[in-house]
C-alpha positions as a LaTeX table, in Angstrom:
\begin{tabular}{lrrr}
\hline
Residue & $x$ (\AA) & $y$ (\AA) & $z$ (\AA) \\
\hline
Met1 & 2.54 & $-10.04$ & 18.07 \\
Glu2 & 3.11 & $-12.95$ & 15.70 \\
Lys3 & $-0.10$ & $-12.15$ & 13.82 \\
Leu4 & 0.97 & $-8.53$ & 13.37 \\
Thr5 & 4.43 & $-9.44$ & 12.09 \\
Gly6 & 2.96 & $-12.14$ & 9.83 \\
Leu7 & 0.49 & $-9.61$ & 8.43 \\
Ala8 & 3.34 & $-7.14$ & 7.84 \\
Ala9 & 5.30 & $-9.80$ & 5.95 \\
Ala10 & 2.28 & $-10.73$ & 3.83 \\
Leu11 & 1.53 & $-7.08$ & 3.07 \\
Gly12 & 5.18 & $-6.57$ & 2.15 \\
Val13 & 5.09 & $-9.40$ & $-0.38$ \\
Leu14 & 1.79 & $-8.19$ & $-1.81$ \\
Leu15 & 2.96 & $-4.58$ & $-2.05$ \\
Ala16 & 6.27 & $-5.63$ & $-3.63$ \\
Ile17 & 4.41 & $-7.46$ & $-6.38$ \\
Val18 & 1.79 & $-4.76$ & $-6.95$ \\
Ala19 & 4.41 & $-1.98$ & $-6.98$ \\
Gly20 & 6.49 & $-3.98$ & $-9.45$ \\
Val21 & 3.60 & $-4.10$ & $-11.89$ \\
Val22 & 2.08 & $-0.66$ & $-11.17$ \\
Pro23 & 5.08 & 1.66 & $-10.80$ \\
Asn24 & 3.34 & 4.88 & $-9.65$ \\
Leu25 & 1.21 & 4.15 & $-6.60$ \\
Gly26 & 1.32 & 7.72 & $-5.28$ \\
Phe27 & 3.46 & 7.04 & $-2.19$ \\
Asp28 & 7.02 & 6.04 & $-1.36$ \\
Val29 & 6.85 & 2.29 & $-1.86$ \\
Gly30 & 10.45 & 1.72 & $-0.76$ \\
Met31 & 9.86 & 3.36 & 2.60 \\
Val32 & 6.67 & 1.38 & 3.21 \\
Leu33 & 8.42 & $-1.87$ & 2.26 \\
Val34 & 11.29 & $-1.17$ & 4.66 \\
Ile35 & 8.85 & $-0.31$ & 7.48 \\
Leu36 & 6.86 & $-3.49$ & 6.83 \\
Gly37 & 10.15 & $-5.42$ & 6.81 \\
Ile38 & 11.19 & $-3.87$ & 10.13 \\
Ile39 & 7.86 & $-4.91$ & 11.66 \\
Ala40 & 8.08 & $-8.40$ & 10.14 \\
Gly41 & 11.60 & $-8.82$ & 11.50 \\
Ile42 & 10.53 & $-8.37$ & 15.13 \\
Thr43 & 9.55 & $-12.02$ & 15.54 \\
Ala44 & 11.87 & $-13.42$ & 12.86 \\
Pro45 & 14.06 & $-16.18$ & 14.27 \\
Thr46 & 17.62 & $-15.03$ & 14.73 \\
Asp47 & 18.95 & $-18.31$ & 13.33 \\
Met48 & 17.70 & $-17.26$ & 9.88 \\
Ala49 & 19.61 & $-13.96$ & 9.95 \\
Val50 & 22.34 & $-15.08$ & 7.56 \\
Arg51 & 19.72 & $-16.21$ & 5.04 \\
Val52 & 18.06 & $-12.80$ & 5.24 \\
Tyr53 & 21.40 & $-11.02$ & 4.74 \\
Val54 & 22.10 & $-13.18$ & 1.67 \\
Ala55 & 18.59 & $-12.51$ & 0.35 \\
Val56 & 19.18 & $-8.75$ & 0.58 \\
Leu57 & 22.17 & $-9.22$ & $-1.72$ \\
Ala58 & 20.70 & $-11.92$ & $-3.96$ \\
Phe59 & 17.29 & $-10.43$ & $-4.79$ \\
Pro60 & 18.67 & $-7.55$ & $-6.91$ \\
Val61 & 21.05 & $-9.91$ & $-8.72$ \\
Val62 & 18.26 & $-12.35$ & $-9.55$ \\
Gly63 & 16.03 & $-9.44$ & $-10.56$ \\
Gly64 & 18.72 & $-8.14$ & $-12.88$ \\
Ala65 & 19.05 & $-11.55$ & $-14.52$ \\
Leu66 & 15.29 & $-11.86$ & $-14.92$ \\
Gly67 & 15.20 & $-8.33$ & $-16.29$ \\
Thr68 & 16.57 & $-9.61$ & $-19.58$ \\
Ile69 & 13.41 & $-11.59$ & $-20.32$ \\
Pro70 & 11.45 & $-9.82$ & $-23.06$ \\
Ala71 & 8.05 & $-8.32$ & $-22.17$ \\
Val72 & 8.06 & $-9.25$ & $-18.46$ \\
Gly73 & 11.68 & $-8.69$ & $-17.47$ \\
Asp74 & 11.25 & $-5.12$ & $-16.28$ \\
Tyr75 & 8.35 & $-6.14$ & $-14.04$ \\
Leu76 & 10.26 & $-9.06$ & $-12.56$ \\
Asn77 & 13.30 & $-6.87$ & $-11.94$ \\
Ala78 & 11.15 & $-4.31$ & $-10.12$ \\
Ile79 & 9.43 & $-7.01$ & $-8.05$ \\
Phe80 & 12.71 & $-8.58$ & $-6.94$ \\
Asn81 & 14.18 & $-5.18$ & $-6.10$ \\
Asn82 & 11.08 & $-4.52$ & $-3.98$ \\
Phe83 & 11.59 & $-7.88$ & $-2.24$ \\
Ala84 & 15.14 & $-6.72$ & $-1.46$ \\
Met85 & 13.77 & $-3.56$ & 0.18 \\
Ala86 & 11.49 & $-5.58$ & 2.45 \\
Ala87 & 14.28 & $-8.03$ & 3.25 \\
Ala88 & 16.54 & $-5.08$ & 4.13 \\
Gly89 & 13.99 & $-4.01$ & 6.73 \\
Ile90 & 13.98 & $-7.51$ & 8.23 \\
Ala91 & 17.79 & $-7.53$ & 8.20 \\
Ala92 & 17.90 & $-4.17$ & 9.97 \\
Thr93 & 15.66 & $-5.50$ & 12.73 \\
Leu94 & 17.70 & $-8.69$ & 13.12 \\
Met95 & 20.93 & $-6.67$ & 13.28 \\
Ser96 & 19.43 & $-4.33$ & 15.87 \\
Ile97 & 18.26 & $-7.25$ & 17.99 \\
Arg98 & 21.76 & $-8.77$ & 17.78 \\
Val99 & 23.45 & $-5.53$ & 18.84 \\
Tyr100 & 20.98 & $-5.10$ & 21.71 \\
Thr101 & 21.58 & $-8.68$ & 22.88 \\
Met102 & 25.35 & $-8.24$ & 22.72 \\
Ala103 & 25.19 & $-5.00$ & 24.70 \\
Lys104 & 22.83 & $-6.48$ & 27.29 \\
Asp105 & 25.03 & $-9.56$ & 27.73 \\
Gly106 & 28.11 & $-7.37$ & 28.04 \\
Leu107 & 26.51 & $-5.25$ & 30.73 \\
Met108 & 25.26 & $-8.32$ & 32.59 \\
Gly109 & 28.79 & $-9.72$ & 32.45 \\
Leu110 & 30.17 & $-6.53$ & 33.98 \\
Ala111 & 27.57 & $-6.63$ & 36.73 \\
Gly112 & 28.30 & $-10.28$ & 37.44 \\
Gly113 & 24.74 & $-11.43$ & 36.74 \\
Ser114 & 23.41 & $-13.94$ & 34.30 \\
Ser115 & 21.74 & $-12.81$ & 31.07 \\
Thr116 & 18.69 & $-15.05$ & 31.50 \\
\hline
\end{tabular}
């Protein structure tokens, strides 16, 4: 499973860069980036969740700042916005795992069992 999620993360980074430079790839890049992010997030450690949430917010801001650079700014802005899409997929998975864990622990607490 770790190889699959690692491959999804690597493909997400590669696609984000390629789609930032070549804007019309003939498919919905945002959707593919989110799906790759969701897959990559399956084995992501939950202790890095806050960093992922911050990255979702920071990537577009950094991209906007880099967008002011003449000649390459538009490409950098698009690349960082694509990174944000992939990070949003990872964040969605981490949030879903957290909600599932909270619900499972709550139900185990009601049943009087341990969650391990």
